[in-house]
All heavy atoms as a GROMACS GRO file, in nm:
protein
  608
    1MET      N    1   0.433  -0.819  -0.424
    1MET     CA    2   0.559  -0.860  -0.365
    1MET      C    3   0.543  -0.860  -0.214
    1MET      O    4   0.483  -0.768  -0.157
    1MET     CB    5   0.670  -0.764  -0.409
    1MET     CG    6   0.802  -0.787  -0.345
    1MET     SD    7   0.923  -0.894  -0.425
    1MET     CE    8   0.905  -0.870  -0.597
    2LYS      N    9   0.595  -0.964  -0.150
    2LYS     CA   10   0.593  -0.974  -0.005
    2LYS      C   11   0.736  -0.987   0.046
    2LYS      O   12   0.825  -1.027  -0.029
    2LYS     CB   13   0.512  -1.096   0.040
    2LYS     CG   14   0.364  -1.087   0.003
    2LYS     CD   15   0.288  -1.206   0.057
    2LYS     CE   16   0.139  -1.194   0.026
    2LYS     NZ   17   0.061  -1.298   0.096
    3THR      N   18   0.756  -0.952   0.173
    3THR     CA   19   0.888  -0.960   0.234
    3THR      C   20   0.879  -1.034   0.367
    3THR      O   21   0.788  -1.009   0.446
    3THR     CB   22   0.946  -0.819   0.259
    3THR    OG1   23   0.953  -0.750   0.134
    3THR    CG2   24   1.083  -0.826   0.322
    4MET      N   25   0.972  -1.125   0.386
    4MET     CA   26   0.990  -1.193   0.514
    4MET      C   27   1.137  -1.181   0.550
    4MET      O   28   1.222  -1.179   0.460
    4MET     CB   29   0.953  -1.342   0.507
    4MET     CG   30   0.808  -1.370   0.483
    4MET     SD   31   0.772  -1.548   0.477
    4MET     CE   32   0.749  -1.583   0.651
    5THR      N   33   1.166  -1.178   0.677
    5THR     CA   34   1.307  -1.179   0.715
    5THR      C   35   1.355  -1.324   0.721
    5THR      O   36   1.276  -1.418   0.734
    5THR     CB   37   1.331  -1.114   0.853
    5THR    OG1   38   1.266  -1.193   0.953
    5THR    CG2   39   1.283  -0.970   0.857
    6CYS      N   40   1.485  -1.338   0.712
    6CYS     CA   41   1.547  -1.468   0.728
    6CYS      C   42   1.499  -1.530   0.860
    6CYS      O   43   1.462  -1.648   0.865
    6CYS     CB   44   1.699  -1.451   0.724
    6CYS     SG   45   1.797  -1.599   0.757
    7LYS      N   46   1.495  -1.449   0.964
    7LYS     CA   47   1.453  -1.495   1.097
    7LYS      C   48   1.308  -1.544   1.096
    7LYS      O   49   1.277  -1.645   1.157
    7LYS     CB   50   1.472  -1.382   1.198
    7LYS     CG   51   1.472  -1.428   1.343
    7LYS     CD   52   1.506  -1.314   1.437
    7LYS     CE   53   1.655  -1.284   1.429
    7LYS     NZ   54   1.699  -1.178   1.520
    8GLN      N   55   1.220  -1.475   1.024
    8GLN     CA   56   1.080  -1.518   1.017
    8GLN      C   57   1.068  -1.655   0.952
    8GLN      O   58   0.972  -1.727   0.978
    8GLN     CB   59   0.997  -1.418   0.937
    8GLN     CG   60   0.964  -1.290   1.010
    8GLN     CD   61   0.890  -1.193   0.919
    8GLN    OE1   62   0.944  -1.149   0.818
    8GLN    NE2   63   0.768  -1.160   0.956
    9MET      N   64   1.165  -1.688   0.868
    9MET     CA   65   1.162  -1.816   0.797
    9MET      C   66   1.240  -1.924   0.873
    9MET      O   67   1.255  -2.035   0.823
    9MET     CB   68   1.218  -1.798   0.657
    9MET     CG   69   1.134  -1.705   0.572
    9MET     SD   70   1.205  -1.671   0.411
    9MET     CE   71   1.189  -1.830   0.334
   10GLY      N   72   1.288  -1.890   0.992
   10GLY     CA   73   1.360  -1.989   1.072
   10GLY      C   74   1.510  -1.973   1.071
   10GLY      O   75   1.583  -2.053   1.129
   11GLY      N   76   1.558  -1.869   1.003
   11GLY     CA   77   1.701  -1.844   0.996
   11GLY      C   78   1.749  -1.753   1.109
   11GLY      O   79   1.671  -1.715   1.196
   12PRO      N   80   1.876  -1.717   1.105
   12PRO     CA   81   1.934  -1.642   1.216
   12PRO      C   82   1.943  -1.491   1.201
   12PRO      O   83   1.984  -1.424   1.296
   12PRO     CB   84   2.075  -1.702   1.224
   12PRO     CG   85   2.108  -1.733   1.082
   12PRO     CD   86   1.977  -1.777   1.020
   13CYS      N   87   1.905  -1.434   1.087
   13CYS     CA   88   1.931  -1.291   1.069
   13CYS      C   89   1.806  -1.215   1.025
   13CYS      O   90   1.701  -1.273   1.000
   13CYS     CB   91   2.048  -1.268   0.972
   13CYS     SG   92   2.006  -1.293   0.798
   14ASP      N   93   1.822  -1.084   1.016
   14ASP     CA   94   1.709  -0.996   0.981
   14ASP      C   95   1.710  -0.950   0.836
   14ASP      O   96   1.639  -0.855   0.800
   14ASP     CB   97   1.709  -0.874   1.074
   14ASP     CG   98   1.676  -0.911   1.217
   14ASP    OD1   99   1.583  -0.992   1.237
   14ASP    OD2  100   1.742  -0.861   1.308
   15THR      N  101   1.787  -1.016   0.751
   15THR     CA  102   1.788  -0.982   0.609
   15THR      C  103   1.650  -1.004   0.549
   15THR      O  104   1.586  -1.106   0.573
   15THR     CB  105   1.892  -1.070   0.534
   15THR    OG1  106   2.021  -1.043   0.584
   15THR    CG2  107   1.888  -1.044   0.384
   16GLY      N  108   1.603  -0.909   0.470
   16GLY     CA  109   1.473  -0.920   0.404
   16GLY      C  110   1.481  -1.007   0.280
   16GLY      O  111   1.571  -0.991   0.198
   17ILE      N  112   1.387  -1.100   0.269
   17ILE     CA  113   1.375  -1.186   0.153
   17ILE      C  114   1.246  -1.146   0.083
   17ILE      O  115   1.141  -1.134   0.147
   17ILE     CB  116   1.368  -1.335   0.195
   17ILE    CG1  117   1.478  -1.373   0.297
   17ILE    CG2  118   1.369  -1.427   0.074
   17ILE    CD1  119   1.619  -1.364   0.247
   18HIS      N  120   1.250  -1.126  -0.048
   18HIS     CA  121   1.134  -1.075  -0.124
   18HIS      C  122   1.088  -1.179  -0.225
   18HIS      O  123   1.170  -1.247  -0.288
   18HIS     CB  124   1.173  -0.947  -0.197
   18HIS     CG  125   1.239  -0.847  -0.109
   18HIS    ND1  126   1.169  -0.769  -0.019
   18HIS    CD2  127   1.369  -0.812  -0.094
   18HIS    CE1  128   1.253  -0.691   0.046
   18HIS    NE2  129   1.375  -0.715   0.002
   19ALA      N  130   0.954  -1.188  -0.242
   19ALA     CA  131   0.899  -1.282  -0.340
   19ALA      C  132   0.753  -1.251  -0.364
   19ALA      O  133   0.687  -1.184  -0.284
   19ALA     CB  134   0.914  -1.425  -0.289
   20ASN      N  135   0.702  -1.306  -0.474
   20ASN     CA  136   0.561  -1.292  -0.508
   20ASN      C  137   0.477  -1.410  -0.463
   20ASN      O  138   0.358  -1.397  -0.440
   20ASN     CB  139   0.545  -1.272  -0.658
   20ASN     CG  140   0.600  -1.138  -0.704
   20ASN    OD1  141   0.564  -1.034  -0.649
   20ASN    ND2  142   0.687  -1.140  -0.801
   21THR      N  143   0.538  -1.528  -0.455
   21THR     CA  144   0.466  -1.649  -0.417
   21THR      C  145   0.538  -1.718  -0.302
   21THR      O  146   0.658  -1.693  -0.278
   21THR     CB  147   0.456  -1.748  -0.535
   21THR    OG1  148   0.589  -1.796  -0.566
   21THR    CG2  149   0.393  -1.684  -0.658
   22ALA      N  150   0.467  -1.809  -0.236
   22ALA     CA  151   0.528  -1.885  -0.126
   22ALA      C  152   0.645  -1.970  -0.178
   22ALA      O  153   0.750  -1.977  -0.114
   22ALA     CB  154   0.423  -1.973  -0.059
   23ASP      N  155   0.628  -2.033  -0.293
   23ASP     CA  156   0.736  -2.114  -0.350
   23ASP      C  157   0.859  -2.030  -0.380
   23ASP      O  158   0.973  -2.070  -0.354
   23ASP     CB  159   0.692  -2.187  -0.477
   23ASP     CG  160   0.600  -2.304  -0.449
   23ASP    OD1  161   0.599  -2.355  -0.333
   23ASP    OD2  162   0.529  -2.347  -0.542
   24GLU      N  163   0.837  -1.913  -0.437
   24GLU     CA  164   0.946  -1.821  -0.468
   24GLU      C  165   1.015  -1.776  -0.338
   24GLU      O  166   1.138  -1.767  -0.333
   24GLU     CB  167   0.893  -1.701  -0.547
   24GLU     CG  168   1.001  -1.607  -0.593
   24GLU     CD  169   0.945  -1.486  -0.670
   24GLU    OE1  170   0.823  -1.459  -0.664
   24GLU    OE2  171   1.026  -1.418  -0.733
   25MET      N  172   0.936  -1.751  -0.235
   25MET     CA  173   0.993  -1.710  -0.107
   25MET      C  174   1.081  -1.822  -0.049
   25MET      O  175   1.191  -1.794   0.001
   25MET     CB  176   0.882  -1.673  -0.008
   25MET     CG  177   0.932  -1.618   0.124
   25MET     SD  178   1.011  -1.455   0.112
   25MET     CE  179   0.868  -1.349   0.092
   26MET      N  180   1.032  -1.944  -0.053
   26MET     CA  181   1.113  -2.056  -0.002
   26MET      C  182   1.244  -2.068  -0.081
   26MET      O  183   1.350  -2.086  -0.023
   26MET     CB  184   1.036  -2.188  -0.012
   26MET     CG  185   0.942  -2.209   0.103
   26MET     SD  186   0.881  -2.377   0.110
   26MET     CE  187   0.727  -2.359   0.022
   27ASN      N  188   1.235  -2.054  -0.212
   27ASN     CA  189   1.354  -2.064  -0.297
   27ASN      C  190   1.451  -1.951  -0.266
   27ASN      O  191   1.572  -1.975  -0.250
   27ASN     CB  192   1.314  -2.064  -0.444
   27ASN     CG  193   1.433  -2.084  -0.535
   27ASN    OD1  194   1.504  -2.183  -0.524
   27ASN    ND2  195   1.456  -1.991  -0.624
   28ASN      N  196   1.400  -1.828  -0.258
   28ASN     CA  197   1.487  -1.714  -0.231
   28ASN      C  198   1.549  -1.724  -0.092
   28ASN      O  199   1.665  -1.686  -0.072
   28ASN     CB  200   1.410  -1.583  -0.247
   28ASN     CG  201   1.372  -1.556  -0.390
   28ASN    OD1  202   1.422  -1.620  -0.483
   28ASN    ND2  203   1.282  -1.462  -0.410
   29GLY      N  204   1.473  -1.774   0.003
   29GLY     CA  205   1.526  -1.794   0.138
   29GLY      C  206   1.637  -1.898   0.138
   29GLY      O  207   1.741  -1.880   0.204
   30ALA      N  208   1.617  -2.006   0.064
   30ALA     CA  209   1.719  -2.110   0.055
   30ALA      C  210   1.847  -2.056  -0.010
   30ALA      O  211   1.958  -2.087   0.034
   30ALA     CB  212   1.667  -2.229  -0.025
   31ILE      N  213   1.832  -1.974  -0.113
   31ILE     CA  214   1.949  -1.913  -0.178
   31ILE      C  215   2.025  -1.827  -0.077
   31ILE      O  216   2.147  -1.834  -0.068
   31ILE     CB  217   1.906  -1.830  -0.301
   31ILE    CG1  218   1.858  -1.923  -0.412
   31ILE    CG2  219   2.019  -1.740  -0.349
   31ILE    CD1  220   1.788  -1.852  -0.527
   32HIS      N  221   1.952  -1.747   0.001
   32HIS     CA  222   2.016  -1.662   0.101
   32HIS      C  223   2.093  -1.747   0.203
   32HIS      O  224   2.208  -1.717   0.234
   32HIS     CB  225   1.910  -1.577   0.172
   32HIS     CG  226   1.959  -1.512   0.297
   32HIS    ND1  227   2.048  -1.406   0.296
   32HIS    CD2  228   1.935  -1.540   0.429
   32HIS    CE1  229   2.075  -1.371   0.422
   32HIS    NE2  230   2.008  -1.451   0.503
   33ILE      N  231   2.030  -1.851   0.254
   33ILE     CA  232   2.094  -1.938   0.353
   33ILE      C  233   2.221  -1.998   0.294
   33ILE      O  234   2.327  -1.997   0.358
   33ILE     CB  235   1.998  -2.050   0.399
   33ILE    CG1  236   1.880  -1.991   0.478
   33ILE    CG2  237   2.072  -2.156   0.480
   33ILE    CD1  238   1.915  -1.930   0.612
   34LYS      N  239   2.214  -2.049   0.173
   34LYS     CA  240   2.331  -2.112   0.109
   34LYS      C  241   2.443  -2.011   0.086
   34LYS      O  242   2.560  -2.041   0.111
   34LYS     CB  243   2.291  -2.178  -0.023
   34LYS     CG  244   2.206  -2.301  -0.003
   34LYS     CD  245   2.157  -2.358  -0.134
   34LYS     CE  246   2.060  -2.471  -0.109
   34LYS     NZ  247   1.996  -2.518  -0.232
   35GLU      N  248   2.408  -1.891   0.040
   35GLU     CA  249   2.510  -1.788   0.015
   35GLU      C  250   2.580  -1.750   0.145
   35GLU      O  251   2.703  -1.738   0.148
   35GLU     CB  252   2.447  -1.664  -0.048
   35GLU     CG  253   2.409  -1.683  -0.193
   35GLU     CD  254   2.339  -1.562  -0.253
   35GLU    OE1  255   2.299  -1.470  -0.178
   35GLU    OE2  256   2.322  -1.562  -0.376
   36MET      N  257   2.504  -1.731   0.251
   36MET     CA  258   2.564  -1.692   0.379
   36MET      C  259   2.650  -1.807   0.436
   36MET      O  260   2.757  -1.783   0.493
   36MET     CB  261   2.456  -1.651   0.479
   36MET     CG  262   2.381  -1.525   0.436
   36MET     SD  263   2.489  -1.381   0.412
   36MET     CE  264   2.542  -1.351   0.580
   37ALA      N  265   2.603  -1.930   0.421
   37ALA     CA  266   2.680  -2.045   0.467
   37ALA      C  267   2.812  -2.055   0.391
   37ALA      O  268   2.916  -2.082   0.451
   37ALA     CB  269   2.598  -2.173   0.452
   38GLU      N  270   2.807  -2.033   0.260
   38GLU     CA  271   2.928  -2.037   0.178
   38GLU      C  272   3.027  -1.928   0.217
   38GLU      O  273   3.148  -1.945   0.201
   38GLU     CB  274   2.892  -2.026   0.030
   38GLU     CG  275   2.827  -2.150  -0.026
   38GLU     CD  276   2.774  -2.133  -0.167
   38GLU    OE1  277   2.789  -2.023  -0.225
   38GLU    OE2  278   2.716  -2.230  -0.219
   39LYS      N  279   2.976  -1.817   0.271
   39LYS     CA  280   3.064  -1.709   0.318
   39LYS      C  281   3.123  -1.741   0.455
   39LYS      O  282   3.201  -1.662   0.505
   39LYS     CB  283   2.986  -1.576   0.324
   39LYS     CG  284   2.950  -1.521   0.189
   39LYS     CD  285   2.872  -1.391   0.204
   39LYS     CE  286   2.833  -1.336   0.067
   39LYS     NZ  287   2.754  -1.212   0.079
   40GLY      N  288   3.080  -1.852   0.515
   40GLY     CA  289   3.136  -1.894   0.641
   40GLY      C  290   3.054  -1.863   0.764
   40GLY      O  291   3.099  -1.886   0.877
   41ASP      N  292   2.933  -1.812   0.747
   41ASP     CA  293   2.851  -1.779   0.862
   41ASP      C  294   2.802  -1.908   0.930
   41ASP      O  295   2.727  -1.986   0.871
   41ASP     CB  296   2.731  -1.694   0.820
   41ASP     CG  297   2.648  -1.650   0.938
   41ASP    OD1  298   2.561  -1.727   0.983
   41ASP    OD2  299   2.672  -1.537   0.986
   42GLU      N  300   2.846  -1.929   1.053
   42GLU     CA  301   2.817  -2.053   1.125
   42GLU      C  302   2.669  -2.073   1.153
   42GLU      O  303   2.618  -2.187   1.145
   42GLU     CB  304   2.897  -2.060   1.255
   42GLU     CG  305   3.046  -2.073   1.234
   42GLU     CD  306   3.086  -2.197   1.154
   42GLU    OE1  307   3.028  -2.304   1.173
   42GLU    OE2  308   3.178  -2.184   1.069
   43GLU      N  309   2.597  -1.968   1.187
   43GLU     CA  310   2.454  -1.981   1.216
   43GLU      C  311   2.375  -2.022   1.092
   43GLU      O  312   2.285  -2.104   1.098
   43GLU     CB  313   2.398  -1.851   1.276
   43GLU     CG  314   2.456  -1.818   1.412
   43GLU     CD  315   2.433  -1.927   1.515
   43GLU    OE1  316   2.318  -1.974   1.528
   43GLU    OE2  317   2.530  -1.967   1.583
   44HIS      N  318   2.412  -1.965   0.977
   44HIS     CA  319   2.346  -2.003   0.852
   44HIS      C  320   2.386  -2.146   0.813
   44HIS      O  321   2.303  -2.219   0.757
   44HIS     CB  322   2.379  -1.904   0.741
   44HIS     CG  323   2.303  -1.776   0.752
   44HIS    ND1  324   2.346  -1.672   0.832
   44HIS    CD2  325   2.189  -1.733   0.693
   44HIS    CE1  326   2.260  -1.572   0.824
   44HIS    NE2  327   2.164  -1.606   0.738
   45LYS      N  328   2.508  -2.187   0.844
   45LYS     CA  329   2.549  -2.326   0.817
   45LYS      C  330   2.461  -2.424   0.893
   45LYS      O  331   2.422  -2.528   0.839
   45LYS     CB  332   2.695  -2.348   0.855
   45LYS     CG  333   2.795  -2.289   0.759
   45LYS     CD  334   2.936  -2.320   0.805
   45LYS     CE  335   3.040  -2.253   0.717
   45LYS     NZ  336   3.177  -2.284   0.761
   46LYS      N  337   2.427  -2.392   1.018
   46LYS     CA  338   2.341  -2.479   1.098
   46LYS      C  339   2.203  -2.492   1.034
   46LYS      O  340   2.146  -2.601   1.030
   46LYS     CB  341   2.327  -2.424   1.240
   46LYS     CG  342   2.453  -2.432   1.322
   46LYS     CD  343   2.432  -2.366   1.458
   46LYS     CE  344   2.563  -2.355   1.534
   46LYS     NZ  345   2.545  -2.279   1.661
   47VAL      N  346   2.152  -2.381   0.985
   47VAL     CA  347   2.020  -2.384   0.920
   47VAL      C  348   2.027  -2.463   0.791
   47VAL      O  349   1.935  -2.540   0.758
   47VAL     CB  350   1.967  -2.240   0.897
   47VAL    CG1  351   1.836  -2.242   0.818
   47VAL    CG2  352   1.948  -2.168   1.028
   48LEU      N  353   2.135  -2.450   0.718
   48LEU     CA  354   2.151  -2.525   0.593
   48LEU      C  355   2.149  -2.675   0.620
   48LEU      O  356   2.083  -2.751   0.548
   48LEU     CB  357   2.282  -2.484   0.523
   48LEU     CG  358   2.310  -2.549   0.388
   48LEU    CD1  359   2.198  -2.519   0.288
   48LEU    CD2  360   2.444  -2.500   0.334
   49VAL      N  361   2.216  -2.718   0.724
   49VAL     CA  362   2.215  -2.861   0.761
   49VAL      C  363   2.072  -2.905   0.794
   49VAL      O  364   2.027  -3.012   0.751
   49VAL     CB  365   2.312  -2.889   0.880
   49VAL    CG1  366   2.292  -3.028   0.937
   49VAL    CG2  367   2.455  -2.867   0.835
   50MET      N  368   2.001  -2.822   0.869
   50MET     CA  369   1.863  -2.853   0.905
   50MET      C  370   1.776  -2.863   0.778
   50MET      O  371   1.692  -2.953   0.766
   50MET     CB  372   1.809  -2.745   0.999
   50MET     CG  373   1.674  -2.774   1.057
   50MET     SD  374   1.626  -2.653   1.184
   50MET     CE  375   1.622  -2.503   1.088
   51MET      N  376   1.797  -2.772   0.684
   51MET     CA  377   1.720  -2.775   0.558
   51MET      C  378   1.748  -2.904   0.481
   51MET      O  379   1.658  -2.965   0.425
   51MET     CB  380   1.756  -2.654   0.472
   51MET     CG  381   1.701  -2.523   0.524
   51MET     SD  382   1.770  -2.376   0.441
   51MET     CE  383   1.751  -2.414   0.269
   52GLU      N  384   1.874  -2.943   0.477
   52GLU     CA  385   1.912  -3.066   0.406
   52GLU      C  386   1.846  -3.188   0.471
   52GLU      O  387   1.802  -3.279   0.401
   52GLU     CB  388   2.063  -3.080   0.402
   52GLU     CG  389   2.128  -2.976   0.310
   52GLU     CD  390   2.278  -2.967   0.324
   52GLU    OE1  391   2.336  -3.027   0.419
   52GLU    OE2  392   2.340  -2.899   0.240
   53GLU      N  393   1.838  -3.189   0.603
   53GLU     CA  394   1.772  -3.299   0.673
   53GLU      C  395   1.623  -3.302   0.641
   53GLU      O  396   1.566  -3.411   0.624
   53GLU     CB  397   1.794  -3.287   0.825
   53GLU     CG  398   1.936  -3.317   0.868
   53GLU     CD  399   1.982  -3.457   0.831
   53GLU    OE1  400   1.904  -3.553   0.849
   53GLU    OE2  401   2.095  -3.471   0.782
   54MET      N  402   1.560  -3.186   0.631
   54MET     CA  403   1.418  -3.180   0.599
   54MET      C  404   1.392  -3.231   0.458
   54MET      O  405   1.288  -3.289   0.429
   54MET     CB  406   1.363  -3.038   0.617
   54MET     CG  407   1.349  -3.001   0.761
   54MET     SD  408   1.285  -2.836   0.807
   54MET     CE  409   1.241  -2.754   0.659
   55GLN      N  410   1.487  -3.211   0.367
   55GLN     CA  411   1.470  -3.261   0.230
   55GLN      C  412   1.479  -3.414   0.227
   55GLN      O  413   1.411  -3.478   0.148
   55GLN     CB  414   1.575  -3.199   0.138
   55GLN     CG  415   1.548  -3.055   0.106
   55GLN     CD  416   1.654  -2.993   0.016
   55GLN    OE1  417   1.765  -3.044   0.004
   55GLN    NE2  418   1.620  -2.882  -0.046
   56LYS      N  419   1.563  -3.470   0.313
   56LYS     CA  420   1.577  -3.615   0.319
   56LYS      C  421   1.453  -3.679   0.381
   56LYS      O  422   1.417  -3.790   0.346
   56LYS     CB  423   1.700  -3.655   0.402
   56LYS     CG  424   1.830  -3.618   0.338
   56LYS     CD  425   1.945  -3.656   0.431
   56LYS     CE  426   2.077  -3.599   0.381
   56LYS     NZ  427   2.186  -3.620   0.478
   57ASN      N  428   1.391  -3.609   0.475
   57ASN     CA  429   1.274  -3.660   0.546
   57ASN      C  430   1.166  -3.552   0.547
   57ASN      O  431   1.155  -3.477   0.644
   57ASN     CB  432   1.313  -3.701   0.688
   57ASN     CG  433   1.197  -3.757   0.766
   57ASN    OD1  434   1.087  -3.775   0.712
   57ASN    ND2  435   1.218  -3.784   0.892
   58PRO      N  436   1.086  -3.544   0.440
   58PRO     CA  437   0.988  -3.437   0.430
   58PRO      C  438   0.890  -3.430   0.549
   58PRO      O  439   0.841  -3.324   0.582
   58PRO     CB  440   0.913  -3.470   0.300
   58PRO     CG  441   1.010  -3.549   0.221
   58PRO     CD  442   1.090  -3.627   0.322
   59GLU      N  443   0.864  -3.542   0.611
   59GLU     CA  444   0.771  -3.543   0.726
   59GLU      C  445   0.825  -3.455   0.840
   59GLU      O  446   0.749  -3.390   0.909
   59GLU     CB  447   0.749  -3.686   0.776
   59GLU     CG  448   0.639  -3.698   0.878
   59GLU     CD  449   0.501  -3.662   0.826
   59GLU    OE1  450   0.473  -3.679   0.706
   59GLU    OE2  451   0.419  -3.615   0.909
   60SER      N  452   0.959  -3.450   0.854
   60SER     CA  453   1.018  -3.371   0.961
   60SER      C  454   0.999  -3.221   0.937
   60SER      O  455   1.002  -3.143   1.032
   60SER     CB  456   1.166  -3.403   0.978
   60SER     OG  457   1.240  -3.355   0.866
   61GLY      N  458   0.980  -3.180   0.813
   61GLY     CA  459   0.961  -3.040   0.781
   61GLY      C  460   0.816  -2.998   0.767
   61GLY      O  461   0.787  -2.882   0.738
   62LYS      N  462   0.726  -3.090   0.792
   62LYS     CA  463   0.582  -3.062   0.773
   62LYS      C  464   0.537  -2.945   0.861
   62LYS      O  465   0.467  -2.856   0.815
   62LYS     CB  466   0.501  -3.186   0.801
   62LYS     CG  467   0.356  -3.171   0.772
   62LYS     CD  468   0.280  -3.301   0.794
   62LYS     CE  469   0.134  -3.282   0.765
   62LYS     NZ  470   0.057  -3.402   0.793
   63GLU      N  471   0.575  -2.947   0.988
   63GLU     CA  472   0.534  -2.841   1.080
   63GLU      C  473   0.589  -2.705   1.035
   63GLU      O  474   0.517  -2.606   1.035
   63GLU     CB  475   0.582  -2.874   1.221
   63GLU     CG  476   0.533  -2.777   1.326
   63GLU     CD  477   0.576  -2.818   1.466
   63GLU    OE1  478   0.568  -2.938   1.499
   63GLU    OE2  479   0.619  -2.729   1.541
   64TRP      N  480   0.717  -2.703   0.995
   64TRP     CA  481   0.777  -2.578   0.947
   64TRP      C  482   0.701  -2.528   0.825
   64TRP      O  483   0.669  -2.410   0.816
   64TRP     CB  484   0.925  -2.598   0.914
   64TRP     CG  485   0.985  -2.473   0.858
   64TRP    CD1  486   1.046  -2.373   0.928
   64TRP    CD2  487   0.986  -2.429   0.720
   64TRP    NE1  488   1.084  -2.271   0.844
   64TRP    CE2  489   1.049  -2.303   0.717
   64TRP    CE3  490   0.940  -2.485   0.602
   64TRP    CZ2  491   1.067  -2.233   0.597
   64TRP    CZ3  492   0.957  -2.414   0.483
   64TRP    CH2  493   1.020  -2.288   0.483
   65ASN      N  494   0.672  -2.618   0.732
   65ASN     CA  495   0.606  -2.579   0.608
   65ASN      C  496   0.467  -2.522   0.635
   65ASN      O  497   0.429  -2.420   0.575
   65ASN     CB  498   0.597  -2.699   0.513
   65ASN     CG  499   0.556  -2.658   0.374
   65ASN    OD1  500   0.620  -2.575   0.311
   65ASN    ND2  501   0.447  -2.715   0.326
   66GLU      N  502   0.392  -2.585   0.723
   66GLU     CA  503   0.258  -2.535   0.756
   66GLU      C  504   0.265  -2.395   0.817
   66GLU      O  505   0.186  -2.308   0.781
   66GLU     CB  506   0.188  -2.632   0.850
   66GLU     CG  507   0.146  -2.761   0.782
   66GLU     CD  508   0.093  -2.866   0.879
   66GLU    OE1  509   0.086  -2.840   1.001
   66GLU    OE2  510   0.056  -2.974   0.830
   67LYS      N  511   0.358  -2.373   0.909
   67LYS     CA  512   0.374  -2.242   0.971
   67LYS      C  513   0.417  -2.139   0.867
   67LYS      O  514   0.366  -2.028   0.862
   67LYS     CB  515   0.476  -2.246   1.085
   67LYS     CG  516   0.493  -2.109   1.153
   67LYS     CD  517   0.597  -2.116   1.263
   67LYS     CE  518   0.618  -1.985   1.335
   67LYS     NZ  519   0.610  -1.863   1.261
   68PHE      N  520   0.513  -2.177   0.782
   68PHE     CA  521   0.561  -2.086   0.678
   68PHE      C  522   0.447  -2.042   0.587
   68PHE      O  523   0.432  -1.923   0.558
   68PHE     CB  524   0.672  -2.152   0.596
   68PHE     CG  525   0.703  -2.075   0.471
   68PHE    CD1  526   0.779  -1.960   0.477
   68PHE    CD2  527   0.652  -2.116   0.349
   68PHE    CE1  528   0.805  -1.885   0.362
   68PHE    CE2  529   0.678  -2.043   0.233
   68PHE     CZ  530   0.754  -1.927   0.241
   69LEU      N  531   0.367  -2.137   0.539
   69LEU     CA  532   0.258  -2.103   0.447
   69LEU      C  533   0.156  -2.012   0.515
   69LEU      O  534   0.106  -1.917   0.452
   69LEU     CB  535   0.190  -2.231   0.397
   69LEU     CG  536   0.275  -2.316   0.303
   69LEU    CD1  537   0.205  -2.447   0.271
   69LEU    CD2  538   0.310  -2.240   0.174
   70LYS      N  539   0.126  -2.036   0.641
   70LYS     CA  540   0.034  -1.950   0.716
   70LYS      C  541   0.091  -1.810   0.730
   70LYS      O  542   0.023  -1.711   0.707
   70LYS     CB  543   0.007  -2.012   0.854
   70LYS     CG  544  -0.085  -1.933   0.940
   70LYS     CD  545  -0.102  -2.000   1.076
   70LYS     CE  546  -0.163  -1.904   1.175
   70LYS     NZ  547  -0.151  -1.949   1.312
   71ASP      N  548   0.219  -1.802   0.770
   71ASP     CA  549   0.285  -1.671   0.786
   71ASP      C  550   0.292  -1.594   0.654
   71ASP      O  551   0.270  -1.474   0.650
   71ASP     CB  552   0.425  -1.688   0.845
   71ASP     CG  553   0.424  -1.736   0.989
   71ASP    OD1  554   0.316  -1.736   1.054
   71ASP    OD2  555   0.532  -1.776   1.037
   72PHE      N  556   0.325  -1.665   0.546
   72PHE     CA  557   0.335  -1.601   0.415
   72PHE      C  558   0.198  -1.545   0.373
   72PHE      O  559   0.188  -1.433   0.326
   72PHE     CB  560   0.388  -1.697   0.309
   72PHE     CG  561   0.405  -1.633   0.174
   72PHE    CD1  562   0.518  -1.560   0.145
   72PHE    CD2  563   0.306  -1.642   0.078
   72PHE    CE1  564   0.532  -1.497   0.021
   72PHE    CE2  565   0.319  -1.581  -0.046
   72PHE     CZ  566   0.432  -1.508  -0.074
   73ALA      N  567   0.093  -1.624   0.392
   73ALA     CA  568  -0.040  -1.582   0.352
   73ALA      C  569  -0.085  -1.457   0.430
   73ALA      O  570  -0.158  -1.373   0.378
   73ALA     CB  571  -0.139  -1.695   0.374
   74ALA      N  572  -0.037  -1.444   0.553
   74ALA     CA  573  -0.077  -1.330   0.637
   74ALA      C  574  -0.003  -1.201   0.604
   74ALA      O  575  -0.046  -1.094   0.646
   74ALA     CB  576  -0.054  -1.365   0.785
   75LEU      N  577   0.103  -1.210   0.527
   75LEU     CA  578   0.179  -1.091   0.491
   75LEU      C  579   0.100  -1.001   0.396
   75LEU      O  580   0.027  -1.050   0.310
   75LEU     CB  581   0.311  -1.129   0.422
   75LEU     CG  582   0.416  -1.201   0.504
   75LEU    CD1  583   0.528  -1.249   0.414
   75LEU    CD2  584   0.470  -1.111   0.614
   76SER      N  585   0.119  -0.872   0.412
   76SER     CA  586   0.054  -0.780   0.319
   76SER      C  587   0.144  -0.758   0.197
   76SER      O  588   0.265  -0.772   0.206
   76SER     CB  589   0.026  -0.646   0.389
   76SER     OG  590   0.144  -0.590   0.436
   77GLU      N  591   0.080  -0.727   0.087
   77GLU     CA  592   0.154  -0.697  -0.036
   77GLU      C  593   0.220  -0.562  -0.024
   77GLU      O  594   0.163  -0.469   0.034
   77GLU     CB  595   0.058  -0.698  -0.156
   77GLU     CG  596  -0.004  -0.830  -0.186
   77GLU     CD  597   0.087  -0.924  -0.263
   77GLU    OE1  598   0.182  -0.876  -0.329
   77GLU    OE2  599   0.063  -1.046  -0.258
   78GLU      N  600   0.337  -0.548  -0.080
   78GLU     CA  601   0.409  -0.420  -0.078
   78GLU      C  602   0.378  -0.339  -0.202
   78GLU      O  603   0.350  -0.390  -0.304
   78GLU     CB  604   0.559  -0.444  -0.070
   78GLU     CG  605   0.599  -0.513   0.058
   78GLU     CD  606   0.746  -0.549   0.062
   78GLU    OE1  607   0.822  -0.514  -0.031
   78GLU    OE2  608   0.785  -0.610   0.159
   0.00000   0.00000   0.00000
């Protein structure tokens, strides 16, 4: 199991996100962003919009994805 903060993934807060794989981490991070946005958090809403734009144009998210995968790989197992 590895942990990244929302902030390490490009979000606005220090909430810990836990996962075993990079795909699981991305999914869990997206769930966190959506939940916080639904609660009305404006900073998470901004990130949600950015995530939606990256889904429409995957090329725009390429740099984020490469950094994320590198950062995830460098994390130690808990």
